[in-house]
C-alpha positions in Angstrom: 169.5 -17.6 92.4 167.6 -14.0 92.1 164.8 -13.9 90.6 161.9 -11.8 88.9 158.5 -12.4 87.5 157.3 -9.9 85.2 153.8 -9.8 84.0 151.5 -8.1 81.7 147.7 -8.2 82.6 144.4 -6.6 81.3 141.7 -8.4 83.2 143.8 -10.1 86.3 144.0 -13.6 85.0 148.0 -13.0 84.1 148.5 -11.3 87.2 146.7 -14.1 89.4 148.9 -16.8 87.5 152.0 -14.8 87.9 151.3 -14.3 91.7 151.0 -18.1 92.1 154.1 -18.8 90.4 156.0 -16.4 92.6 154.6 -17.9 95.6 156.3 -21.5 93.9 159.5 -19.7 93.3 159.6 -18.2 96.6 159.9 -21.6 98.3 163.0 -22.5 96.6 164.5 -19.0 96.5 164.3 -16.3 98.9 165.2 -13.6 96.7 162.0 -13.5 94.0 160.3 -10.0 92.9 157.3 -9.6 91.0 156.0 -6.6 89.5 154.0 -5.2 86.5 155.7 -5.1 83.1 155.0 -1.1 82.9 157.2 -0.7 86.0 160.1 -2.7 84.9 163.7 -1.0 84.6 165.1 -3.0 81.7 168.4 -1.7 82.8 168.3 -3.5 86.1 167.3 -6.7 84.7 171.2 -8.0 84.6 170.6 -7.9 88.4 168.5 -11.0 88.1 169.7 -14.8 87.5 166.3 -15.8 86.5 163.7 -13.8 84.7 160.2 -14.9 83.9 157.8 -12.9 81.7 153.9 -13.9 81.4 151.1 -11.9 79.7 147.7 -12.7 78.1 147.8 -13.7 74.5 146.0 -11.3 72.1 145.2 -12.6 68.4 147.3 -15.4 68.5 150.3 -13.9 70.3 151.7 -11.6 72.8 150.6 -7.9 72.7 152.5 -5.0 71.2 153.8 -3.5 74.4 155.2 -7.2 75.3 156.8 -7.4 71.8 158.3 -4.0 72.5 159.6 -4.7 75.9 161.4 -7.9 74.7 162.8 -6.4 71.8 164.3 -3.4 74.2 165.9 -5.6 76.6 169.5 -5.8 76.8 171.9 -8.5 76.1 171.2 -10.8 79.0 173.6 -13.7 78.4 173.9 -15.8 81.1 170.7 -15.6 82.6 168.1 -18.0 82.8 164.5 -17.6 82.0 160.7 -18.6 81.4 157.7 -17.5 79.8 154.0 -18.1 80.5 150.5 -16.6 79.3 146.7 -16.8 79.9 144.0 -17.1 77.1 140.7 -17.6 76.4 141.1 -20.6 74.0 144.9 -21.1 72.9 148.3 -19.8 73.4 148.9 -19.7 69.8 152.2 -18.6 68.4 152.7 -16.9 71.9 154.9 -19.6 73.5 157.3 -19.8 70.4 157.7 -16.2 69.7 158.6 -15.5 73.1 160.8 -18.6 73.4 162.6 -17.3 70.5 162.6 -13.9 71.7 164.1 -14.2 74.7 166.9 -16.8 73.4 167.6 -14.0 71.2 168.6 -12.1 74.1 171.3 -14.5 75.0 168.7 -16.1 77.9 168.8 -19.8 78.6 165.1 -20.7 78.5 164.5 -23.3 81.0 160.5 -23.4 80.5 157.1 -22.5 79.6 153.5 -22.8 80.4 149.8 -21.5 79.7 146.5 -21.2 81.2 142.9 -20.6 80.6 141.5 -17.4 81.8 138.0 -15.8 82.2 136.8 -14.0 79.0 135.2 -10.4 79.2 134.4 -9.8 75.5 131.5 -7.4 75.3 130.9 -8.9 71.9 130.2 -12.7 73.0 127.3 -13.8 74.8 128.3 -15.2 78.4 129.0 -17.5 79.8 132.1 -17.5 78.0 133.9 -20.9 77.1 136.8 -20.4 79.7 134.9 -18.2 82.4 135.8 -19.6 86.0 139.7 -19.9 85.1 142.0 -19.3 86.6 140.4 -21.3 89.7 142.0 -23.1 92.8 143.5 -26.1 90.2 144.9 -23.8 88.1 146.5 -21.5 90.9 148.0 -24.7 92.5 149.4 -25.9 89.0 151.1 -22.3 88.8 152.6 -22.8 92.2 153.9 -26.1 91.3 155.3 -24.8 88.0 157.0 -22.1 89.8 158.7 -24.7 91.9 159.5 -26.6 88.9 161.0 -24.0 87.1 163.2 -22.8 90.1 165.0 -26.3 90.5 165.3 -27.1 87.0 167.0 -23.8 86.5 169.2 -24.4 89.4 170.1 -27.6 87.9 170.9 -26.0 84.3 173.1 -23.6 85.9 174.8 -26.2 87.8 175.6 -27.8 84.4 172.9 -30.2 83.9 172.3 -28.6 80.3 170.2 -31.8 79.1 167.4 -30.4 81.2 167.1 -27.4 78.7 163.7 -27.9 77.0 163.1 -27.8 73.4 160.2 -26.4 71.8 157.7 -28.9 70.1 157.1 -28.5 66.4 154.7 -28.3 63.4 151.5 -30.8 64.5 153.1 -31.4 67.9 153.1 -27.4 68.7 149.7 -26.6 67.3 148.1 -29.6 69.3 149.5 -28.2 72.4 149.0 -24.7 72.0 146.9 -24.0 68.7 147.3 -23.1 65.0 147.0 -19.2 63.8 143.7 -19.0 62.3 142.3 -16.8 59.4 139.8 -14.7 61.5 138.0 -13.9 58.6 137.9 -11.1 55.8 138.3 -7.8 55.9 134.8 -7.2 55.2 134.0 -9.2 58.0 136.1 -7.2 60.8 135.3 -3.9 59.3 132.5 -2.9 61.8 135.1 -4.2 64.5 137.3 -1.0 63.7 134.3 1.4 63.8 133.8 0.6 67.7 135.7 3.2 69.1 134.9 4.9 72.2 134.0 8.6 72.5 134.2 10.5 75.2 131.4 12.6 76.6 132.1 15.4 78.9 128.8 16.0 80.4 128.9 12.4 81.9 132.8 12.4 83.0 133.5 12.6 86.8 137.3 13.5 86.0 139.1 14.6 88.0 137.5 12.6 90.7 137.2 9.2 88.4 140.2 8.4 86.2 139.2 4.6 85.8 139.1 4.4 82.1 142.6 6.3 81.8 143.9 4.2 84.5 143.2 1.0 83.0 143.5 1.3 79.1 145.7 -1.3 77.8 147.2 1.0 75.1 147.2 4.1 77.1 145.3 5.9 74.5 142.8 7.8 77.3 144.1 11.1 79.1 141.6 12.8 80.8 143.8 16.1 81.4 144.3 16.6 77.7 142.4 17.6 74.5 141.4 15.2 72.7 140.9 12.9 75.6 141.6 9.8 73.1 144.6 9.4 70.8 142.9 7.3 68.1 146.0 6.3 66.6 146.7 3.8 69.3 143.4 3.1 70.5 142.5 -0.5 70.0 140.0 -1.9 69.5 141.1 -3.8 72.5 138.2 -6.5 72.4 137.4 -5.8 75.7 136.6 -2.0 75.4 137.6 -1.6 79.2 137.0 2.5 79.3 133.2 1.6 78.3 132.9 -1.2 80.4 134.7 0.3 83.6 133.0 3.7 83.4 130.4 4.2 86.3 128.2 6.8 84.1 128.8 6.2 80.6 130.9 8.7 79.7 132.9 6.5 77.3 130.4 5.7 74.7 130.6 2.8 72.3 128.1 2.7 69.2 127.0 -0.8 70.1 124.3 -0.8 67.2 127.1 -2.0 64.9 127.5 -4.4 67.2 124.2 -6.3 66.4 125.5 -6.7 62.8 128.6 -8.7 63.9 127.3 -10.9 66.7 127.1 -14.1 64.1 130.6 -13.5 62.8 132.2 -13.1 66.3 130.0 -16.2 67.8 131.2 -18.1 64.6 135.0 -17.1 65.1 135.2 -17.8 68.6 133.6 -21.3 68.2 136.1 -22.3 65.7 138.9 -21.4 67.8 137.2 -23.3 70.7 136.2 -26.6 68.9 140.3 -27.7 69.1 139.8 -27.2 73.1 137.4 -30.1 73.2 139.4 -32.3 70.4 142.9 -32.1 72.4 141.5 -31.8 75.9 144.1 -33.6 77.8 147.0 -32.2 76.1 145.4 -28.6 76.7 144.1 -29.2 80.3 141.0 -27.8 79.5 138.3 -28.1 82.3 135.0 -26.4 81.6 133.7 -24.5 84.6 130.6 -23.0 83.3 127.2 -24.5 84.1 124.6 -24.4 81.1 125.3 -24.0 77.8 128.0 -21.5 76.8 126.6 -18.4 74.9 123.3 -18.6 76.3 123.2 -15.6 78.1 123.1 -12.0 77.5 126.4 -10.1 76.0 128.0 -7.5 78.3 127.3 -4.9 75.6 123.2 -5.4 75.9 123.7 -5.0 80.1 122.3 -1.6 80.9 124.0 -1.5 84.3 126.8 0.9 85.0 129.8 0.2 85.5 129.5 -3.5 83.7 132.8 -4.5 85.1 134.7 -3.8 88.2 138.1 -4.0 89.4 139.3 -5.3 92.7 142.7 -5.9 93.6 143.7 -5.8 89.6 141.4 -8.5 88.9 138.2 -7.8 86.9 134.7 -9.1 87.4 131.3 -8.5 86.4 129.8 -5.9 88.6 
């Protein structure tokens, strides 16, 4: 089987899992490509027998670019596929939505999986619940998942259709992947919308530095144009990568608003994290943090620049 793994990653968590799955599949099939979603030519997907698609979870489901990607895929009847994701509390409706989306394109879905990833949310105190993930154990699991999905897909293609998995439903699904929760009233979240980055040209190093533009998850920044930021598509991305990655502070966010939001944000994420402990074995949750979560300083209050750095496509605190 000729295979491809497609991934959409912000902070590097999904990229690491995708690379591990790729290693596992390569042990079974020699021909397995791996590529960021933005570089995929959807017209060439028909060249593959097995297609894997992975992403991070945003507000209980796949990000909009992933939804658009699946909708734009051609009919792929006769192909096999799988999906995977990374998240900071739960997969939410991601698994269900993506499985149904791939099936809607004629793909026989042969499996799915999810993993925890470190959180880089400026409004949340560190350490975050899932910091330290994915670790060596997670990556080993991902390698084994890649081997398993390759072998299962091969058997299904040979006629063993009884191996085609079915999605769990209702309570069983929610125990495994989490329920979609009400994150609060419009008034609770109103200030979040106000946290838009503003470009300060006096501090900007462009064209020497293009980190904000290169890593904007919604592709809303173009430093060669005026205005520099397209606010019609700009976040809030919950990570504010442009402000966190800028070495000079040229991307400015009014963090004074954030002080009024700390209690709301902490309460929201505490509610999201509770089921991780309640269904600990089902969700394979292992806490890797030392000390009490949320006892440290949130990223937005740290004065160093940059606050985050990227190495080999993976984000870490500076």
